[in-house]
C-alpha positions in Angstrom: -4.5 -5.6 7.5 -6.3 -2.9 9.5 -4.9 -0.3 7.2 -6.1 -2.2 4.1 -9.5 -2.6 5.6 -9.7 1.1 6.3 -8.5 1.9 2.8 -11.2 -0.4 1.3 -13.8 1.3 3.6 -12.8 4.7 2.4 -13.1 3.6 -1.2 -16.5 2.1 -0.6 -17.6 5.3 1.2 -16.4 7.6 -1.6 -18.1 5.4 -4.3 -21.4 5.2 -2.4 -21.6 8.8 -1.2 -20.8 11.1 -4.1 -22.4 14.3 -2.6 -20.7 13.9 0.8 -17.4 12.9 -0.8 -17.4 16.0 -3.0 -18.2 18.2 0.0 -15.2 16.6 1.8 -13.0 17.3 -1.2 -14.2 20.9 -1.4 -13.3 21.4 2.2 -9.8 19.9 2.1 -9.0 21.4 -1.3 -10.2 24.7 0.1 -12.2 25.2 -3.1 -15.7 26.4 -3.8 -15.7 25.1 -7.4 -18.3 22.4 -7.1 -18.4 21.6 -10.8 -14.7 21.1 -11.2 -14.3 19.1 -8.0 -17.3 17.0 -9.0 -15.8 16.3 -12.4 -12.5 15.4 -10.8 -14.4 13.1 -8.4 -16.2 11.4 -11.4 -12.9 10.8 -13.1 -10.8 9.6 -10.2 -13.3 7.9 -8.0 -15.7 6.8 -10.7 -13.2 5.6 -13.3 -9.8 5.2 -11.8 -10.1 3.8 -8.3 -11.4 0.2 -8.4 -13.7 -1.3 -5.8 -11.2 -3.9 -5.1 -7.7 -2.3 -5.0 -5.5 -5.1 -6.2 -2.0 -3.8 -6.9 -1.0 -4.0 -10.5 2.3 -3.8 -12.4 1.1 -1.1 -14.8 0.4 1.4 -11.9 3.7 0.6 -10.1 5.6 0.9 -13.4 4.1 4.3 -14.0 5.3 5.5 -10.6 8.8 4.1 -11.1 9.0 5.7 -14.5 7.8 9.0 -13.2 10.8 8.9 -10.8 13.1 8.6 -13.8 14.5 5.3 -12.7 16.4 3.6 -15.5 16.2 0.1 -14.0 14.2 -1.5 -11.3 13.4 -4.9 -9.9 10.9 -7.2 -11.6 7.2 -6.9 -10.8 7.1 -9.7 -8.3 9.5 -7.7 -6.1 6.8 -5.0 -5.7 3.5 -6.9 -5.9 2.1 -9.0 -3.1 -1.6 -9.5 -3.4 -2.0 -11.8 -0.4 -3.7 -9.3 1.9 -6.2 -7.9 -0.5 -6.9 -11.4 -1.8 -7.6 -12.5 1.8 -10.0 -9.6 2.4 -11.7 -10.2 -0.9 -12.1 -14.0 -0.4 -13.5 -13.4 3.1 -16.3 -11.3 1.5 -15.2 -8.2 3.4 -15.1 -5.9 0.4 -18.4 -7.1 -1.1 -20.1 -6.5 2.2 -19.0 -2.8 2.0 -21.2 -2.3 -1.0 -24.4 -3.9 0.3 
């Protein structure tokens, strides 16, 4: 649960602090290309990463297919939304964006 809380806090930080997040990305990517990193931030953080990171079958299936697995267990073998649902229903995630 602590890992999931920290993950949600990281998402909230990155979504709420674009300039600082891009600076951090530039540092760890060892890049000085602000425009490209900013565009990547907008695509990944702005459009791809949800505020509430509920796991979904489409994303898991994409990863499994990228591993060239021919067969794999059903979705319910991979997906357990209990922890994120508990955090969400407690109001934890919503409080991160206030």
